[in-house]
C-alpha positions in Angstrom: 24.9 -4.7 -5.7 23.7 -5.9 -9.1 24.0 -3.2 -11.8 22.3 -5.0 -14.7 18.6 -4.5 -15.5 16.6 -6.9 -13.3 14.5 -9.7 -14.8 10.7 -9.1 -14.8 8.0 -11.7 -15.0 4.2 -11.2 -15.0 1.8 -14.0 -14.1 -1.9 -14.5 -13.3 -2.2 -16.5 -10.1 -5.3 -18.7 -9.6 -6.5 -19.4 -6.1 -9.8 -21.3 -6.0 -12.2 -18.9 -7.6 -9.8 -15.9 -7.5 -7.2 -14.6 -9.9 -4.4 -12.2 -9.0 -2.1 -10.3 -11.3 1.4 -10.3 -10.1 4.8 -9.3 -11.3 8.3 -10.2 -9.9 11.7 -8.5 -10.3 15.1 -10.0 -9.8 16.3 -13.4 -9.0 14.2 -16.0 -7.1 17.5 -16.9 -5.3 17.5 -13.5 -3.5 15.7 -12.5 -0.3 12.0 -11.8 -1.1 10.1 -8.6 -0.6 6.4 -8.4 -1.2 4.7 -4.9 -1.8 1.1 -4.4 -0.7 -0.7 -1.3 -2.1 -3.4 0.7 -0.4 -7.1 1.2 -0.9 -8.2 1.1 -4.6 -4.5 1.2 -5.7 -3.2 -1.2 -8.3 0.1 -2.9 -7.8 1.7 -0.8 -10.6 1.5 2.2 -8.2 4.7 0.7 -6.9 6.4 2.1 -10.0 8.5 -0.3 -12.2 11.6 1.8 -11.7 11.2 1.7 -8.0 10.8 -2.1 -8.1 13.8 -2.5 -10.3 16.0 -0.3 -8.1 14.9 -2.3 -5.0 15.7 -5.6 -6.8 19.1 -4.3 -7.8 20.0 -4.5 -4.1 19.8 -8.3 -4.4 16.1 -8.7 -3.5 13.4 -10.7 -5.2 10.6 -8.1 -5.4 6.9 -8.9 -5.9 4.1 -6.5 -6.6 0.5 -7.5 -7.2 -3.0 -6.3 -7.8 -5.2 -6.6 -4.7 -8.7 -8.1 -5.2 -11.0 -5.5 -6.8 -8.1 -3.7 -8.4 -6.4 -3.8 -11.8 -6.5 -7.2 -13.5 -7.3 -9.2 -10.4 -10.8 -10.6 -9.6 -13.6 -8.2 -8.9 -16.5 -8.8 -6.5 -20.1 -7.8 -5.9 -19.6 -6.8 -2.3 -23.2 -7.2 -1.4 -23.1 -10.9 -2.3 -19.5 -11.5 -1.5 -18.4 -9.3 1.4 -14.9 -9.6 2.7 -12.5 -8.1 5.3 -8.9 -7.1 5.4 -8.1 -10.5 6.9 -9.4 -12.1 3.7 -7.1 -9.8 1.8 -4.3 -11.0 4.1 -5.0 -14.5 3.1 -4.6 -13.4 -0.5 -1.1 -12.4 0.3 -0.3 -15.8 1.8 -1.7 -17.4 -1.3 0.5 -15.3 -3.5 3.5 -16.2 -1.4 2.6 -19.9 -1.7 2.5 -19.5 -5.5 6.1 -18.2 -5.5 7.1 -21.0 -3.0 8.1 -18.4 -0.3 8.2 -19.7 3.2 8.4 -16.1 4.3 9.2 -12.6 3.0 10.0 -9.0 4.0 6.6 -7.3 3.8 6.0 -3.7 2.8 2.5 -2.2 3.0 1.4 1.3 2.2 -1.8 3.0 3.6 -4.5 0.2 3.7 -1.7 -2.1 2.6 -0.1 -1.3 5.9 -3.1 -2.6 7.7 -2.9 -5.8 5.7 0.8 -6.1 6.5 -0.1 -5.7 10.2 -2.6 -8.6 10.0 0.0 -10.7 8.2 2.5 -10.0 11.0 0.0 -10.9 13.7 -1.8 -14.0 12.2 1.0 -15.4 10.1 4.2 -14.5 12.0 6.1 -17.4 10.5 5.6 -15.9 7.0 7.0 -12.5 7.9 10.7 -11.7 8.1 10.2 -7.9 8.6 7.5 -5.3 8.3 7.8 -1.9 6.7 4.6 0.1 7.3 4.3 3.2 5.1 1.9 6.2 5.4 -0.6 4.1 7.4 -2.4 4.2 10.7 -3.6 2.2 13.7 -7.1 3.6 13.1 -8.7 4.3 9.6 -12.0 5.5 11.2 -11.1 9.2 11.4 -10.4 9.2 7.6 -13.3 6.9 6.7 -15.8 8.9 8.7 -14.6 12.2 7.4 -14.8 11.0 3.8 -18.5 10.0 4.4 -19.3 13.3 6.1 -19.9 11.6 9.4 -19.2 13.7 12.5 -17.0 11.8 14.9 -14.6 12.3 17.8 -11.6 10.0 17.4 -8.3 10.2 19.2 -6.3 10.5 16.0 -6.8 13.5 13.6 -8.9 13.4 10.5 -7.6 14.3 7.0 -7.0 17.9 6.2 -9.9 19.9 4.6 -8.1 20.1 1.2 -8.3 16.3 1.0 -12.0 16.2 2.0 -12.8 18.9 -0.6 -10.9 17.0 -3.3 -12.9 13.8 -2.5 -16.2 15.8 -2.7 -15.2 17.3 -6.0 -14.3 13.8 -7.4 -17.7 12.4 -6.4 -19.6 15.4 -7.8 -17.7 15.7 -11.1 -17.1 12.3 -12.5 -14.8 12.5 -15.5 -15.7 10.9 -18.8 -12.8 11.1 -21.2 -9.4 9.5 -20.6 -7.7 12.9 -20.4 -10.2 14.1 -17.8 -9.6 11.0 -15.7 -5.8 11.5 -16.0 -6.1 15.1 -15.0 -8.2 14.2 -11.9 -5.7 11.5 -11.0 -2.9 14.1 -11.1 -4.9 16.7 -9.2 -5.6 14.2 -6.4 -2.0 13.2 -6.3 -1.0 16.8 -5.8 -3.6 17.3 -3.1 -2.1 14.2 -1.3 1.5 15.3 -1.7 3.6 17.3 0.7 5.9 20.2 0.0 7.9 18.2 -2.4 5.7 18.4 -5.5 4.2 15.5 -7.4 6.2 14.4 -10.4 3.6 15.0 -13.1 5.4 13.0 -15.8 5.5 9.9 -13.6 2.0 10.5 -12.3 0.6 10.7 -15.9 2.4 7.5 -16.9 0.9 5.7 -13.8 -2.6 7.2 -14.4 -2.7 6.0 -18.1 -1.7 2.5 -17.0 -4.2 2.5 -14.1 -7.2 3.4 -16.3 -6.2 1.1 -19.2 -6.1 -1.9 -16.9 -9.0 -1.1 -14.5 -11.6 -3.9 -14.5 -13.8 -2.5 -11.8 -14.0 1.2 -11.1 -16.0 0.5 -8.0 -13.2 -1.4 -6.4 -12.2 1.5 -4.2 -15.7 1.5 -2.6 -15.3 -2.2 -1.9 -12.0 -1.6 -0.2 -13.5 1.1 1.9 -16.3 -1.2 3.0 -13.8 -4.0 3.8 -11.7 -1.6 5.8 -14.7 -0.3 7.8 -15.5 -3.9 8.7 -12.0 -4.6 9.8 -11.1 -2.0 12.5 -11.2 -4.5 15.4 -9.1 -7.0 13.4 -6.1 -4.8 12.7 -6.3 -2.8 15.9 -6.1 -6.0 17.9 -3.2 -7.2 15.7 -0.8 -4.5 16.7 0.2 -6.0 20.1 0.7 -9.5 18.5 3.4 -8.4 16.0 6.9 -9.7 16.8 8.6 -9.2 13.4 11.2 -6.3 13.2 9.0 -3.4 12.2 9.9 0.0 10.6 7.5 2.8 10.0 7.9 5.3 7.2 5.6 8.3 7.6 5.3 11.6 5.7 6.0 14.7 7.8 3.2 16.3 5.8 0.8 13.5 5.3 -2.6 15.2 4.8 -4.7 12.0 5.1 -2.9 10.4 8.1 -1.1 13.3 9.9 2.1 12.4 11.7 0.2 11.5 14.9 -0.9 8.3 13.1 2.7 7.2 12.5 3.6 7.9 16.1 0.6 5.9 17.3 1.9 2.9 15.3 5.3 3.2 16.9 3.7 3.3 20.4 1.6 0.3 19.7 4.2 -2.1 18.1 6.9 -3.1 20.6 10.4 -2.4 19.4 9.3 -0.6 16.2 11.2 2.3 14.7 9.8 5.4 13.0 11.4 7.4 10.2 9.6 10.7 9.4 10.3 11.6 5.8 10.6 15.3 5.2 8.4 16.7 2.4 6.4 13.6 2.0 2.7 13.6 2.0 0.5 10.6 1.2 1.8 10.1 -2.3 5.2 8.6 -3.4 4.6 9.8 -7.0 8.0 11.5 -7.1 11.3 9.8 -7.9 13.0 11.8 -5.1 11.3 9.5 -2.6 12.6 6.2 -4.3 16.1 6.1 -2.8 15.2 7.1 0.8 12.3 4.6 0.8 14.4 1.8 -0.6 17.1 2.5 2.0 14.5 2.4 4.8 13.1 -0.9 3.5 16.5 -2.4 3.3 17.5 -1.2 6.7 14.5 -2.9 8.2 15.3 -6.1 6.3 18.9 -6.1 7.5 17.8 -6.1 11.1 17.7 -9.8 10.7 20.8 -11.9 10.7 19.5 -14.3 8.0 18.3 -13.7 4.4 
């Protein structure tokens, strides 16, 4: 394992009318891993230290801002609607920029749904899939967030999460410090019994708000996800890549039944239930076990 600090390189990738911010860690000669963040989340929410530690295990690690987040292109969703399959094609374009025929793919939350679509529609581009704190069905959460009464098979988010969403909508912060405090409070709500690392969370929050081009991006991602249920639900049976699921034992947004449903739907997949984990990885205690799980899935293959 490499012990020196890994090389980092930022770039703006142009694809037709779109631009994507991306950053890589480690040597291009190493086996590639691409990290896909969830709804409204910027690529930097895969913390730099996490990416560096993963790269030190001899991987070429890529994180990027999804469309409508961070420094990447923002859209007027009414005039330019899109689905998670469009966001999957974004990942392919980013891989093309880096001249990657394929990669180990890691997706968190909504990023997990994008990873599922990548595995189903572009199997030749996927070496392995690691699906983190995600679900086979976003509808229980999306309906609950909108106050829509529904009766789905999988459980809705816990009341504390729904109350936090309502509070965020009704009390929009104005100053930077108010925004940071709200970010930290929401991270705490989404965490499990292992508490949120407030120092790390504050660092991430300041970066997020400094580089946020479009505050409405979260809403666009929710709309895209709502329009995509049939796409990623149908994708599950088509996935053939080695697949590993990491789910929080205390995830308040997608309770554990969601992780078990993924394992049941993807043939040959494995499930690791992480004790103390909620829906937030904003704690360095989770870095090493997460990295080890990603690597264990990547090493299921006999080739790099």
